[in-house]
C-alpha positions in Angstrom: 124.3 99.1 60.3 123.0 97.3 63.3 119.7 95.4 63.5 117.2 95.0 66.3 114.0 93.0 66.4 110.9 95.1 66.7 109.1 93.7 69.8 109.8 95.9 72.8 108.7 94.6 76.2 106.7 97.3 77.8 106.7 95.5 81.1 110.5 95.9 81.4 111.2 99.5 80.2 114.6 99.7 81.9 116.3 97.3 79.5 116.6 98.6 75.9 117.0 95.1 74.7 116.7 91.6 76.1 119.7 90.2 74.2 122.8 91.7 72.5 124.6 89.4 70.0 128.4 89.9 69.4 130.0 87.9 66.7 132.6 87.7 63.9 130.6 88.3 60.8 132.4 86.2 58.2 132.3 83.1 60.5 128.7 82.9 61.6 126.6 85.7 60.1 124.8 83.5 57.5 124.7 80.4 59.6 124.3 80.2 63.4 123.8 83.9 64.1 121.0 84.4 61.5 119.2 81.3 62.7 119.6 82.4 66.3 118.4 85.9 65.7 115.3 84.6 63.9 114.5 82.2 66.6 114.9 84.8 69.4 112.7 87.3 67.5 110.1 84.6 66.8 109.5 84.1 70.6 109.4 87.9 71.2 112.9 88.3 72.6 114.0 91.9 71.9 117.4 91.4 70.3 120.2 93.7 69.1 122.4 92.2 66.4 125.7 94.0 65.9 127.6 93.5 62.7 131.3 94.4 63.0 131.6 94.4 59.2 129.7 97.6 59.0 131.6 99.4 61.8 134.4 101.8 61.3 137.4 102.9 63.4 138.5 101.6 66.8 135.9 103.4 68.9 132.5 102.1 69.6 129.6 104.4 68.6 127.4 105.9 71.4 124.5 103.9 69.9 126.4 100.7 70.3 127.5 101.5 73.8 123.9 102.2 74.8 122.8 98.9 73.2 125.5 96.9 75.1 124.7 98.6 78.4 121.0 98.4 77.9 120.9 94.7 77.1 120.0 92.2 79.8 122.0 89.4 78.2 125.0 89.5 75.9 125.6 86.4 73.7 129.2 86.3 72.6 129.7 84.0 69.6 133.4 82.9 69.6 134.6 81.5 66.4 138.0 80.7 64.6 138.5 84.2 63.4 137.1 86.1 66.4 140.6 87.2 67.6 141.3 88.7 64.1 138.7 91.4 64.7 139.8 94.3 66.9 136.2 95.5 66.8 134.9 92.3 68.4 137.6 92.4 71.0 136.9 96.1 71.9 133.2 95.2 72.1 134.0 92.2 74.4 135.9 94.6 76.7 132.8 96.7 77.1 130.5 93.7 77.5 132.6 92.4 80.4 132.9 95.8 81.9 129.1 96.3 82.0 128.7 92.8 83.4 130.6 93.9 86.4 129.0 97.2 87.0 125.4 96.8 85.8 124.8 93.1 86.4 124.2 92.0 82.9 124.5 88.3 82.1 127.1 87.2 79.5 126.8 83.8 77.8 129.6 82.5 75.5 128.8 80.4 72.5 131.7 78.4 71.1 131.1 77.9 67.3 133.5 75.6 65.6 136.2 76.3 68.2 137.3 74.5 71.3 136.5 76.6 74.5 140.0 75.9 75.9 141.6 77.6 72.9 139.6 80.8 73.6 140.3 80.4 77.3 144.1 80.1 76.9 144.6 82.0 73.6 146.7 79.3 72.1 147.5 78.2 68.5 146.3 80.2 65.5 143.7 81.9 67.7 146.4 83.2 70.1 148.8 84.2 67.2 146.0 86.1 65.5 145.3 87.9 68.8 148.8 89.2 69.0 148.9 90.4 65.4 145.5 92.2 65.9 146.8 94.0 69.0 149.9 95.2 67.1 147.9 96.4 64.1 145.1 98.2 66.0 145.3 102.0 65.8 144.8 103.2 69.3 146.4 105.4 71.9 146.7 102.5 74.3 150.0 100.7 74.8 150.1 97.6 72.6 151.2 95.2 75.4 148.6 96.7 77.7 146.0 96.2 75.0 147.0 92.6 74.5 146.9 91.9 78.2 143.4 93.4 78.5 142.1 91.3 75.6 143.6 88.1 77.0 142.0 88.9 80.3 138.5 89.4 79.0 138.8 86.4 76.7 139.7 84.2 79.6 137.0 85.7 81.8 134.3 85.2 79.1 135.4 81.7 78.2 135.2 80.6 81.8 131.6 81.6 82.0 128.9 78.9 81.6 127.9 78.8 78.0 127.3 76.6 74.9 129.7 74.5 72.8 128.3 73.5 69.4 130.3 70.3 69.4 128.0 69.0 72.1 125.0 69.1 69.8 124.0 66.9 66.9 122.7 69.8 64.8 122.7 73.6 64.7 118.9 73.6 65.1 119.2 71.7 68.4 121.8 74.2 69.6 119.7 77.2 68.7 116.6 75.6 70.4 118.6 75.1 73.7 120.0 78.6 73.6 116.5 80.1 73.2 115.1 78.0 76.0 117.9 79.0 78.2 117.5 82.7 77.5 113.8 82.6 78.1 114.5 81.1 81.5 117.2 83.6 82.3 115.4 86.8 81.2 115.1 89.1 84.1 112.5 87.6 86.4 113.5 90.1 89.0 111.3 92.7 87.3 108.3 93.1 89.4 104.9 93.0 87.7 102.9 96.2 87.9 99.2 96.9 87.5 97.8 96.9 84.0 96.6 100.5 84.5 99.2 102.3 86.6 97.3 105.5 87.0 99.1 107.9 89.4 102.1 105.6 89.9 104.5 107.7 87.8 104.1 110.8 90.0 104.8 108.8 93.2 107.9 107.2 91.7 109.2 110.5 90.4 109.1 112.0 93.9 111.3 109.2 95.3 113.8 108.4 92.6 115.7 111.7 92.8 115.9 111.4 96.6 117.3 107.9 96.3 119.8 108.8 93.6 121.0 111.8 95.6 122.2 109.4 98.3 124.3 107.3 95.9 127.5 107.5 98.1 125.7 106.4 101.3 123.6 103.6 102.7 120.1 104.9 102.2 117.1 103.4 104.0 113.6 104.6 103.1 110.3 103.6 104.5 107.0 103.6 102.5 104.1 104.1 104.9 100.3 104.2 104.5 97.1 102.4 105.1 96.3 99.1 103.4 95.2 99.3 99.7 96.9 102.6 98.9 99.6 101.0 96.8 102.7 100.9 99.0 103.8 97.6 97.5 103.1 98.8 93.9 105.1 101.9 94.5 108.0 99.9 95.9 107.9 97.6 92.8 107.9 100.5 90.4 110.9 102.0 92.2 112.7 98.7 92.1 112.1 98.3 88.4 113.5 101.8 87.8 116.8 101.3 89.7 117.5 97.6 90.1 119.7 97.2 87.1 122.2 99.5 88.8 122.8 96.8 91.4 124.5 93.5 90.8 123.1 92.3 94.1 119.4 92.8 94.6 116.4 91.3 96.3 112.7 92.0 96.6 111.0 90.0 99.4 107.2 90.2 99.2 104.5 89.5 101.7 106.8 89.3 104.8 103.7 89.6 107.1 102.1 86.6 105.4 105.2 84.5 105.6 105.5 85.4 109.3 101.8 84.6 110.1 101.4 81.4 108.1 104.5 79.7 109.6 103.4 77.7 112.6 106.7 75.9 112.9 108.8 79.0 113.6 110.8 78.7 110.3 109.8 82.1 109.0 113.2 83.4 110.1 115.1 80.8 108.0 112.8 81.2 105.1 113.5 84.9 104.8 117.2 84.4 105.2 117.2 81.7 102.4 115.2 84.0 100.1 117.6 86.9 100.6 120.7 84.8 100.0 119.2 83.1 97.0 118.3 86.4 95.4 121.6 88.0 96.1 123.7 85.1 95.0 121.4 84.0 92.2 121.5 80.4 93.4 119.3 78.2 95.5 120.5 78.5 99.1 119.6 76.3 102.1 120.0 77.5 105.7 120.1 75.0 108.5 119.7 77.3 111.5 119.3 81.0 112.3 122.9 81.6 113.4 124.4 80.1 110.3 122.0 82.2 108.2 122.9 85.4 109.9 126.6 84.6 109.5 126.2 83.8 105.8 124.2 87.0 105.1 126.8 89.2 106.9 129.6 87.5 105.0 127.8 87.8 101.7 126.9 91.4 102.1 130.4 92.3 103.3 130.3 96.0 102.3 128.7 95.2 98.9 126.4 97.6 97.1 122.9 96.1 97.3 119.3 96.9 96.7 116.9 95.2 99.1 113.1 95.7 99.3 111.3 94.3 102.3 107.6 94.4 101.7 104.8 94.5 104.3 106.8 94.5 107.4 104.8 94.2 110.6 107.4 93.6 113.2 111.0 94.8 113.7 112.2 91.3 114.2 111.3 90.4 110.6 114.0 92.9 109.5 116.5 91.9 112.1 116.3 88.4 110.8 118.0 89.7 107.7 120.5 92.2 109.0 121.5 93.7 112.3 123.2 96.9 111.2 123.4 99.1 108.2 127.2 98.8 108.6 126.8 95.4 106.9 126.0 97.2 103.6 128.4 98.8 101.2 128.4 102.4 100.0 125.5 103.1 97.6 123.2 100.4 99.0 119.5 101.1 99.1 117.1 99.5 101.5 113.3 100.0 101.0 110.8 98.9 103.7 107.0 99.1 103.2 104.8 99.0 106.3 101.4 100.1 107.6 103.1 100.8 111.0 105.1 104.1 111.1 106.6 103.2 114.5 108.4 100.2 113.0 110.0 102.4 110.4 111.1 104.8 113.1 112.5 101.9 115.1 114.5 100.8 112.0 115.9 104.4 111.9 115.1 104.8 108.2 116.5 108.0 106.7 113.2 109.0 105.2 109.5 108.0 105.5 107.5 108.5 102.3 103.8 108.7 103.1 101.5 107.2 100.4 98.3 109.3 100.2 94.9 108.8 98.6 94.4 109.4 94.9 92.7 112.6 94.0 89.3 112.6 92.3 90.6 112.9 88.8 93.1 110.0 89.2 90.4 107.9 91.0 87.9 108.4 88.2 90.5 107.6 85.5 91.6 104.4 87.2 88.0 103.4 87.9 87.1 103.9 84.2 90.0 101.7 83.0 88.6 98.9 85.1 84.8 99.5 84.6 84.9 100.6 80.9 88.4 99.6 79.7 89.0 103.2 78.7 90.1 106.4 80.5 86.7 108.1 80.8 83.2 107.0 81.6 80.3 106.4 79.2 78.0 109.5 79.2 75.1 107.6 80.7 77.3 106.3 83.5 79.1 109.5 84.3 77.3 110.5 87.5 77.2 106.9 88.8 81.0 106.6 88.1 81.6 109.7 90.2 79.4 108.4 93.0 81.4 105.2 93.1 84.8 106.9 93.1 83.6 109.2 95.9 82.6 106.1 97.9 86.1 104.6 97.3 87.8 107.7 98.8 90.9 107.6 96.6 91.8 104.1 97.7 93.3 102.3 94.6 92.4 98.9 95.9 88.7 99.8 96.2 88.7 101.6 92.9 90.2 98.5 91.1 88.1 95.9 92.8 84.7 97.7 92.5 85.5 99.0 89.0 86.3 95.4 87.8 83.1 94.1 89.4 80.9 96.7 87.7 82.4 96.0 84.2 79.8 95.3 81.6 76.9 95.6 84.1 73.7 97.5 83.7 72.8 100.8 85.3 70.3 99.0 87.5 73.0 96.7 88.7 75.4 99.6 89.4 72.7 101.4 91.5 72.1 98.2 93.5 75.8 97.6 94.1 76.3 101.2 95.3 73.3 100.9 97.7 74.6 97.7 99.1 78.1 99.1 99.6 76.7 101.8 101.8 75.6 99.1 104.2 78.0 96.2 103.7 81.6 96.8 102.5 83.1 94.8 99.6 84.5 91.7 101.1 87.8 91.8 99.2 88.5 95.4 100.3 87.3 94.7 103.8 89.7 91.7 104.3 92.7 93.8 103.0 91.9 96.7 105.3 91.2 94.4 108.3 94.8 93.2 108.3 95.8 96.4 110.1 93.1 95.8 112.7 94.1 92.2 113.2 97.7 93.3 113.7 96.9 95.4 116.8 98.7 94.1 119.8 95.8 93.7 122.3 92.1 94.0 122.9 92.4 97.4 124.3 93.9 98.9 121.1 91.1 97.1 119.2 88.4 98.5 121.5 89.8 102.1 121.1 89.7 101.7 117.3 86.1 100.3 117.3 84.9 103.0 119.8 86.3 105.8 117.6 84.9 104.2 114.4 81.4 104.1 115.9 81.2 107.2 118.2 84.2 109.6 118.1 85.0 110.5 114.5 85.3 114.3 114.4 85.7 114.6 118.2 88.6 116.3 119.9 91.5 113.9 120.6 92.1 115.2 124.1 88.4 114.8 125.0 88.3 111.3 123.6 91.5 110.3 125.3 90.0 111.3 128.7 86.9 109.3 128.1 88.6 106.1 126.9 91.2 106.4 129.7 88.2 106.3 132.0 87.3 103.0 130.4 90.7 101.6 131.3 91.8 101.5 127.7 95.1 103.5 128.0 94.2 105.7 125.1 97.2 107.9 125.8 99.3 105.3 124.0 96.6 103.5 122.1 95.6 106.4 120.0 99.2 107.1 118.8 99.5 103.4 117.9 96.4 103.7 115.7 97.9 106.7 114.0 101.2 104.9 113.4 99.2 101.9 112.0 97.5 104.1 109.5 94.1 103.5 111.1 93.5 106.9 112.5 94.3 110.6 111.6 94.4 113.8 113.7 93.8 117.0 111.8 95.3 120.4 112.5 92.4 121.2 114.9 93.2 118.1 117.0 90.0 116.3 115.7 90.0 112.6 115.1 89.4 111.2 111.6 89.9 108.2 109.4 89.3 107.1 105.9 85.7 106.3 105.2 86.5 102.7 104.2 88.6 102.2 107.3 85.6 103.4 109.3 83.3 101.0 107.4 85.7 98.2 108.0 85.6 98.8 111.7 81.8 99.0 111.8 81.6 95.8 109.7 83.7 94.0 112.4 81.1 95.2 115.0 78.2 94.2 112.7 79.8 90.7 112.5 79.9 90.7 116.3 83.6 91.6 116.5 85.6 88.4 116.9 82.8 85.9 116.2 82.5 84.1 112.9 80.2 86.2 110.7 78.2 83.0 109.7 77.1 82.7 113.4 75.6 86.2 113.5 71.9 86.8 113.3 71.3 89.8 111.2 68.0 90.3 113.0 69.5 90.8 116.4 71.5 94.1 116.7 71.2 93.8 120.5 73.9 91.2 120.4 76.4 93.6 119.0 79.0 95.4 121.1 78.3 98.9 119.6 75.1 100.4 118.2 75.2 103.5 116.0 72.7 102.9 113.3 69.6 104.8 114.3 67.1 102.1 113.2 69.0 99.4 115.1 69.2 101.5 118.3 65.6 102.5 118.1 64.6 98.9 117.7 66.7 97.6 120.6 65.4 100.3 123.0 61.8 99.9 121.9 61.8 96.1 122.2 64.1 95.9 125.2 66.4 93.5 123.3 69.7 94.9 124.6 72.1 92.4 126.1 75.3 92.5 128.2 77.3 92.5 125.0 76.4 96.2 124.3 79.3 98.5 125.3 78.3 101.6 123.4 75.2 103.2 122.0 74.4 106.5 120.2 70.9 107.8 119.2 70.4 111.2 117.6 66.7 112.0 117.2 65.4 115.2 115.6 63.8 117.9 117.7 60.6 117.4 115.7 60.5 113.7 116.2 61.6 113.3 119.9 61.4 109.8 121.3 61.0 108.5 124.8 62.2 105.3 126.5 62.0 103.8 129.9 65.4 103.3 131.5 64.5 99.6 131.9 65.5 99.3 128.2 69.1 99.6 129.4 68.7 97.1 132.3 70.4 94.2 130.6 73.3 96.3 129.2 75.6 95.5 132.1 78.8 96.4 130.1 77.5 99.7 128.7 80.5 102.2 128.8 79.5 104.8 126.3 76.1 106.4 125.8 75.1 109.4 123.7 71.4 110.4 123.5 70.2 113.5 121.6 66.5 114.5 121.7 65.7 111.4 123.7 63.5 111.6 126.8 64.0 109.0 129.6 61.6 107.9 132.3 62.1 105.5 135.1 64.9 104.6 137.4 68.4 105.9 136.6 69.9 103.0 138.5 69.0 100.7 135.6 72.0 102.2 133.7 75.2 100.2 133.8 77.7 100.8 136.6 80.4 100.7 134.0 79.1 103.8 132.2 81.9 106.3 131.8 80.6 108.6 129.1 77.0 109.9 129.1 76.3 112.7 126.7 72.7 113.6 127.0 71.6 116.5 124.7 68.3 118.4 124.5 66.5 115.8 126.5 64.3 115.5 129.6 63.9 113.0 132.4 61.1 112.3 134.8 63.1 110.5 137.5 66.8 110.6 138.3 66.8 108.3 141.2 68.7 105.0 141.6 67.4 101.5 141.9 67.5 99.9 145.3 71.0 98.8 146.4 72.6 100.4 143.3 76.0 102.0 143.5 76.6 105.6 142.4 77.8 106.1 138.8 81.6 106.7 138.2 81.3 108.9 135.1 84.5 110.0 133.4 82.6 112.5 131.4 78.9 113.5 132.0 77.4 116.1 129.7 73.8 117.1 130.2 72.2 119.8 128.1 68.4 119.8 128.4 
């Protein structure tokens, strides 16, 4: 009968056991092994203890094979009589076989025997080995069996391990072994959220696709807007498949590494991390060229698993490899990015689009964070649904806001929800803003902000014409925004975006775009580049507080509450490009309007004078729509 300690590590579900102990029962069962097993179990290390005394025949049971293959570390306790047990030797063959194919670690422990004796199979140990080979009942040739056993004994004895003669006491040896195992236990498992709602379904869609390509080099991109869980999805996939790869690496936060390095060493840093992960040693690279050469040599047609997280530029990937020909058959390369164009440039085989959670998943995830259970309290049910509706299926927002609302009163919940409708949560805003900050130039940023404030729900072709007239090159800018997960186009060619992306863009404008938010006067909307809130626009036009900062303005009044302004209210708005007025009557000189005005949509309105100020130039409208 075999024994296993009861603590199963739920964070690492791919390993059945942390440690498998192989030993010759009569030599060490009641001494070293029993002490070691107890010590490992006491610190929560999930250990399988095999006892060859209770095994029958010359074939390992399916249970035992699964235990060997499913253990992250195998401890092989060599002792004087180890070579007298055919069972131990057959077990050792399997342990060394799985070390080569599945990447398990094997640690030899030499108990009352010199390592060189095991390594060279000499003396009584070697003689006993030959006798055991002759007496073992098997279909295998006896000489072949002996050669195989000698080979695995030599291989195992050459590995780094522990010699009891180097320690003053058995307790000291056990303590060192436990410390070593704690340090070695698979730190390549990636941590996942405490409440992984919806994650399993995403992973299950991708795993079969990856496994189907086991004979090829398979590159897959994971794409979506910030906060949707691209990195989390990649981590979960990595945890599922990484033990099938001896050589593996997960490089997180590549964008952050790239942006924070002001000395240009990001290239070398990424190369060092990749090599260190693959070789399981600390590697130092002195220059880019030597790093590239070392990576190419190391890969050398090996089967590898590499995850590159948060890639924002193609050169970040090219720093690590130049061609998929560098990888061996069965390799898997996973790249996460907010930019679909980068994934296309890398010629990935498949792009998996991460989408928003549905309402049911959003509510469950929210409840885990807000109530620490899967459903809301009865008196918070409606409020919970209102919050999850606001979050729009974005896991980041659900988690952040849910955690913030934990253990708060209904009054506090109501206040938070009201505030969020005006000012986005700062943590969510900063995460989403990364995509905006990553846009290549001011024109792409202007297109994004214009659409956020004025053109959601408008026809793409119509908006492209208007923004082209503003000199923004929307023909390429809009596709870039779509690739960056900032913008969507529906089947009717209408522009749209996630509500929280829209709120992020509008918050940038509210903070006066590129200026520090601390320098902005909340009382002065006329200093902002775009005005869309009705009360702000009404106040600016009523009080004539508009400035040359204003580039766009929209005011929709009701037929029953028409408003009237003098055109002089626009006199200081020298950079006004976009103007939409609905049920707004104008009086005065039309020439007060900006000469940069390219879109003027004037609906259900009247005017008393359509002249031009003295010496004014005629307007160069790209689109003029007037419907009185």
